[in-house]
N, C-alpha and C positions, 0 to 999 in steps of 0.2 A: 312448224318445220325443223326447231333446230334438232339439230342431229340427223336428220334425213335426208335422201336424195330430193333434191325437188327440181321439175320441170320449168326452164326458165328461159322468157324470150327476152335478150338485151339488144335494144334500138341505140344507135350511135356510138360510133368505135373511134371518137376522138382522142386527144391527150388525154381526156378523164376517163371517159366510156371505155379504151380498149382496155387499160391493167384493170377499172373496177370490174369487166364480165372475164379477163383471164383468173381474176382472184376467186370468182363465182366457180368458174372451173376446176381451178385444183381444189377447190375445197368439197370436190366429189359431185356437183348436181349437173343438170343434163341442160346444156347452154346452146341455143341457138341465137344466132346473133342477124341483125338487120341495119346494113349501112346505106346512106345515099349512092354512095358510089361502091358498086358491088366488086369492084376492084380490091379495095379495103378490107372488105368481108372475108372476102378470098383468101387474101393475104393473111388475115387473120388466125381465120381457120385451119389455113395449111401451118401456121407456125405453132397454136396452140392446140388444134383440135376442134371437138365441136362441130356445129352446121352453121351453116349460111342460109337465108331465105330472102325471097326474091322481095319481098312485101313485109310492112309491118304487120300487118293481117296475119301472115304465114308465119312469122316467127311467134305472134302469141296464140297459134292454135293450139289447144289443149293443155296450154302451161297452166303452172301453179301460179306462178309469178312473173310480170312481165315489168323491167323495167328501163326508163328511156334517160339518155344525157344528151340533147342534140344541144342548138345554139341557140335560139330565142324563143319568142312567142309562135311566131308564125310556124317553125319547123314542128314544133311541140304539137300544134293544132294539127299539122299537116300527119302526123305519125300517130295522133290518136283519134283524131274525132272524122276526117275525110274519107274519101273511097281509097279503102286498102287499108285503112288507120287499125291500129292495134283492138280499139273498143270496139268492133264490130265482129272481131273473131274471139273475144274474150268470155270464157266461160262465168256463169254465176259463182260467186265466191272465190274469184281467184282476185288475189293482189296484185295492184298496180301503182310502183313505186317511180317517182320524177326526180332526178338529180340536175337538172337544168335550172339555172339560175333565170328565171321568169319573173312576169308580173304575179302579184297576189291574186288580181283578178283571174287570169287564166287557170291559176290553181286551185281557186273557188268553183269555176266552171266545170274543171274535169272532176272535182268533188261529188258537184251535182249530178252532172252526167253518169257518174261511175254508180252512184248511189240509186238513181234510177233501174240500171243495168245488173244490180247486187253485185257490184265490186267493192273491194277494199281500197280507197287509195289514198296513199301519202306522199304529199309535196315535199321534197327532201333536198334540200340543197345542200351543197357540203362546201366546207373550208380547209384548206393545206395543199392546194395547188397540184401539179402534176407531179411532183415529188410523193405528196403526200399519197395521192392514188396509187402510184407504183409501187412505194412501201407498204399499205395497204393501212396507211393511220389516219384517212380522214376522219372530220368531226362532222356529223350528219345533225343538222337541226330540223326536226320533222313536225310537221302539220297534217293532220288528221284524227279520226276517232282512236280511243286506246285501244280497240280491236285490230284496226287496222298496223297502228306503230307495233302492237304486240307480233303481229304477223312477219311485218318486215324486219325489224331488230334481227331475229337470229340469221337472216339472210345478209343483211348491213354488215354483219360481224366480219365477215370474210376481209374486207375492205375501209372499215370503217371503225376507229379504236374510242369514238365517243359518239353516241348517239343518244339523243334529249329530245323528250317529245315535249313539245314547245308549247300545245293547244291544238285548235281547232284548223279546219282547212284555211290554207294561206297564211299560218303563224308561221312556218317552216320558210316560206319567202319573205316576209316580213322580218324575220331573225336575219338571214342573210343580208337583208338590207342594212342592217344594225350593223353588222361586220364589216359591210363595204365603207359605211361611213367612219367608223373607227378607224381604217385601214388609210383610208384618204386623208384625214387630218393628221395621224402618225407622220404619215409619207412627206407632205408638207414641211410637218416641222422639224424633221429629220435631215429634208433637202437644205431648209434654211440654215441648220446648225452645220451643218458640213461646211457650205459655201462660207459662213461664217469664221470658222475653223480654217479653211484656206487662206483665206482673207486676213488672217490674223497672223498667216504662216506658222501655223501650228502643226506639229507632225499627228497626221492623222491618226496613225498606227497609236499611239501613243494615248491621245485622244479616246480613242476607242476603250484601249486599256483602263482607260483610268474612270471613263463615267458607265461604261456597260455593265458595271455588277450594283448599280445602282437604282435609284429613283428614275432615272431615265430611260433605263433599259426596257427593251420592247422585243416582240418577234422581229420587227424589220431592222431593227438595229443589228441585233447580232448575225441576220441574215443577210442584210444589204447594205451596210456603212462600207466595209471594206469595197466591194463592189460599185458602188457608186461613187466610190475616192478614185477609183479605176476608169470612171468610165466604161464598166462594163454592163451592158442591159440586154443580150440577146438570150435572153434565156426566161423562165419564168411566166408570169401573169401577164398577158398583153393588155397596151394601153388601151386598145379598140376595143376588149371585151371589159374592163374598168370602165368605161365609158357607156356603154351599155348597161352594166349595172346600176353606174351612179344614175343613169338618165330613169330606171325604172324606179328608182328609190326617190328621185325628185316628183316622180308623177303620184307616187304614194302619198307622198309627204302634202300633194296639193290637195288630197281627196282626206286627208287625216286632220291637217291642219298642224302637222308639226312643222318647224321654223329650222329652215338647214341652211342659213348662210355660208358656213365653212365649207360645206359639203357642194352648194352652189357654185360656190369660187375655185374649187379645187377642181370643180370640169370642167371649170372654163379654163384652167392650166392645163387638164388633160388634154383638152383641143389644142391648145397651141402647142405642146409635143406633138401632136399627130399632123399639125401643120410642119414640124421639122421634119415629118417622115419617120416618127416616132412611133407609128401607130401597133408594128409589132413588137415594140422592144416592152423590157418587162417594166411593171407600175412605178419602180422605183427611177426609171428614167425622167421623175418630173423633175429632179435638179437639174436637169439638160436648161430648163430655160430658165433658171437663175444664173447671170454671166458669173463665170470664177474670176 
């Protein structure tokens, strides 16, 4: 589909899905959107163009490709496999790409269901957050057949600057779990380091200047150190969503036998942040639970 206009259904217009769908429209594709809240879909169409559909199935009719970016496993099951789900309306040979962060189990289930229906199925969770979606610089980690990922990549290039085919069905989702394990550990270390600097009466801006160019540097440090020092968290990737992702990760670890003591600990630390009323705050609010 590279260089060609595709007929696309896009299901889910949240903080990630809405800009991704917009990038597809701007790339010249024919986009029909569906959102559980119809008013949001109508508002998106009013602002950007395209069409809205009353059901996921209607959004998928005659589509070359259908994309989903919803909330969790039950939401994804609802818009794909249940009554009025998109799988019921998709034609043989069409492409299905899911960008939701969900369990590897449902990713494999959709791949199996899709194969039975003659669909090309890709599980492609993304990293980069809302800013990455808005700027079209997301990283997509893909699970599925080579044929399916090859069909999806030219379309995903509208909003993803890095697209990596990891392996078979579910491999995209388990790679996203790897991503979240890394983020959890880095943010805990960053939280402790910041509080240590503050307890030592150090100028945190000078500390950042000194250490952000060396081995301690990370994306989280470069983008969150100063806002953490300023006690500013009303942006970014919500703690509630991180807990959902870490829950999926810990469930998968019970299946594959991996030992994740640090991840389990940080997941409980995030539960403390939720109890403090920080569920909608950025994941860097992890530092709040450490007394200053």
